[in-house]
Backbone bond lengths (Angstrom), bond angles and torsions (degrees), N, CA, C in turn:
res aa  C-N    CA-C-N  psi(-1)  N-CA   C-N-CA  omega(-1)  CA-C   N-CA-C  phi
1 M - - - 1.453 - - 1.525 108.57 -
2 I 1.299 116.35 135.85 1.464 121.40 179.77 1.521 108.92 -93.25
3 E 1.323 114.98 128.61 1.459 120.88 178.80 1.530 109.41 -82.25
4 P 1.331 117.92 140.90 1.467 119.21 176.67 1.527 110.22 -66.91
5 E 1.332 115.07 148.26 1.457 119.64 178.69 1.520 109.86 -65.24
6 S 1.324 114.92 136.97 1.463 117.86 175.65 1.528 108.18 -84.94
7 R 1.306 114.95 148.33 1.462 119.15 178.35 1.523 108.11 -80.17
8 A 1.308 115.24 111.89 1.458 119.89 -179.32 1.526 109.30 -71.90
9 E 1.313 114.76 148.68 1.459 120.04 175.61 1.521 108.43 -65.69
10 P 1.334 117.48 142.26 1.460 119.34 178.04 1.535 110.63 -64.09
11 A 1.303 115.59 148.86 1.465 120.70 -179.80 1.528 109.95 -64.32
12 P 1.327 116.63 149.17 1.469 119.63 177.99 1.525 111.37 -60.35
13 V 1.318 115.26 154.32 1.464 122.56 178.98 1.525 107.81 -104.20
14 K 1.340 116.67 132.87 1.461 120.34 177.62 1.526 108.73 -84.18
15 V 1.327 116.05 121.75 1.461 122.55 179.66 1.531 107.77 -128.20
16 T 1.325 116.40 170.75 1.458 119.93 -176.42 1.518 111.40 -120.69
17 C 1.325 115.15 125.47 1.457 122.95 173.79 1.531 106.73 -98.09
18 P 1.340 118.73 136.18 1.461 119.26 -179.92 1.531 113.38 -62.82
19 D 1.327 117.60 -23.84 1.462 120.87 -179.49 1.530 112.95 -96.00
20 C 1.324 117.64 -38.41 1.465 121.71 -173.64 1.530 113.74 -100.34
21 G 1.316 117.85 -12.60 1.465 120.45 -175.81 1.521 110.33 81.79
22 H 1.342 115.77 -146.99 1.465 120.38 -178.43 1.524 110.62 -72.34
23 V 1.330 115.02 130.40 1.461 122.59 175.00 1.521 107.98 -135.83
24 R 1.298 116.95 163.07 1.467 121.20 178.35 1.526 108.85 -115.93
25 V 1.329 114.31 135.32 1.461 120.75 178.45 1.525 108.60 -134.32
26 A 1.310 115.85 155.04 1.467 120.48 176.48 1.526 109.16 -68.37
27 P 1.330 118.29 145.22 1.461 119.99 178.18 1.525 113.05 -52.95
28 T 1.316 117.10 -32.91 1.467 120.30 -179.80 1.524 112.61 -73.50
29 D 1.341 117.50 -10.90 1.465 121.33 177.29 1.526 112.30 -92.43
30 L 1.321 116.77 1.48 1.466 123.08 175.41 1.516 108.86 -105.92
31 R 1.312 117.36 153.17 1.465 122.69 170.42 1.512 107.23 -130.68
32 L 1.320 115.90 122.20 1.453 122.32 177.95 1.519 108.31 -96.66
33 V 1.314 116.49 129.97 1.468 121.62 176.64 1.520 106.54 -114.14
34 V 1.339 115.88 112.95 1.459 122.25 -178.23 1.522 108.29 -95.50
35 V 1.331 115.44 119.24 1.461 122.41 -177.71 1.527 107.84 -113.02
36 E 1.337 116.89 138.21 1.460 121.12 -177.98 1.525 112.97 -62.58
37 A 1.318 117.78 -37.14 1.470 121.05 -178.46 1.529 109.37 -65.49
38 P 1.333 117.99 129.43 1.468 120.89 -179.85 1.529 111.63 -56.38
39 G 1.333 115.85 137.18 1.450 121.53 177.23 1.513 114.93 77.19
40 S 1.325 117.90 11.18 1.465 120.56 -176.86 1.525 114.07 -108.62
41 S 1.320 118.56 -9.02 1.464 120.85 -179.48 1.527 109.81 -71.60
42 F 1.329 115.96 152.38 1.458 119.82 -177.74 1.516 110.02 -156.51
43 Y 1.335 115.73 167.83 1.457 120.42 170.39 1.513 108.12 -126.87
44 V 1.321 115.27 157.35 1.463 121.65 177.25 1.525 108.66 -130.54
45 F 1.329 114.99 150.32 1.455 120.75 176.36 1.522 108.80 -156.85
46 L 1.313 115.13 161.74 1.460 122.02 174.24 1.518 106.58 -97.93
47 C 1.332 116.93 118.00 1.459 120.84 -177.14 1.529 109.57 -64.69
48 P 1.336 117.41 128.48 1.461 120.06 178.87 1.530 112.39 -71.94
49 G 1.330 117.23 -15.69 1.459 120.18 -179.34 1.520 113.00 -85.09
50 C 1.342 115.82 -53.10 1.474 119.77 -175.43 1.526 112.95 -109.42
51 E 1.331 116.97 -5.63 1.460 124.28 179.19 1.529 113.69 63.97
52 K 1.334 116.79 22.92 1.464 120.44 174.64 1.518 109.69 -88.93
53 R 1.325 115.73 149.45 1.465 121.19 174.68 1.523 107.14 -79.94
54 V 1.330 116.49 126.68 1.458 122.24 -176.72 1.519 109.30 -117.32
55 R 1.320 116.02 135.72 1.465 122.34 176.36 1.520 107.96 -120.68
56 R 1.331 116.56 127.68 1.461 121.84 -178.84 1.525 109.56 -129.33
57 E 1.331 116.92 132.55 1.463 120.81 175.45 1.526 108.98 -71.21
58 V 1.341 115.46 150.92 1.464 120.58 178.89 1.518 110.60 -133.75
59 T 1.316 115.23 151.89 1.460 121.53 172.92 1.527 108.76 -83.53
60 K 1.312 116.19 170.44 1.465 120.82 177.80 1.532 110.74 -60.63
61 D 1.345 116.92 -38.77 1.468 120.65 179.67 1.525 111.73 -65.18
62 V 1.327 116.79 -43.43 1.467 120.48 179.43 1.524 109.88 -66.46
63 A 1.330 117.37 -40.35 1.467 120.38 177.21 1.526 110.03 -59.00
64 G 1.320 116.97 -43.14 1.465 120.92 178.18 1.516 112.14 -62.17
65 A 1.335 116.24 -40.55 1.465 120.27 178.96 1.531 110.74 -66.22
66 L 1.324 117.07 -39.10 1.468 120.13 178.21 1.524 110.74 -65.88
67 L 1.321 117.10 -40.65 1.470 120.31 177.45 1.526 110.54 -62.33
68 A 1.326 116.75 -38.67 1.467 120.73 178.68 1.523 111.12 -65.01
69 R 1.325 117.00 -26.40 1.470 121.86 178.24 1.525 111.95 -88.33
70 R 1.321 116.40 8.83 1.472 123.96 177.91 1.529 113.56 68.03
71 V 1.327 116.17 34.54 1.460 120.12 174.07 1.526 107.71 -75.77
72 P 1.334 118.61 129.25 1.462 121.00 178.72 1.530 110.62 -60.18
73 A 1.340 116.22 139.32 1.461 120.24 -176.87 1.511 110.99 -135.05
74 V 1.323 113.90 151.42 1.465 121.63 172.41 1.524 107.08 -130.34
75 R 1.316 115.73 153.39 1.460 120.88 178.22 1.523 107.47 -104.58
76 S 1.333 116.03 132.77 1.452 121.90 179.54 1.523 109.48 -114.96
77 V 1.324 115.67 136.72 1.468 120.46 179.66 1.521 109.98 -80.82
78 G 1.335 116.78 -35.54 1.465 121.36 -178.05 1.515 111.38 -85.12
79 G 1.315 115.20 -158.40 1.455 121.43 -177.60 1.495 113.75 -92.09
80 G 1.321 119.38 17.46 1.452 121.01 175.66 1.473 111.67 100.61
């Protein structure tokens, strides 16, 4: 009998904390906020090293890459 393939967890995403530098977090530990105004989109995460909440601006290309990695996203009408 052939067992169905299990859905593997997505690979961690490398992000940057201003205090800890590069760290890896699960895609589900990031939140992408897509803002209509150019240059206003960002993601937030809790750094696993220092446990600080980090907010980083993203370009449209980076936002697309994060969405492809199944990072949860919300759309904001305002500037974030």
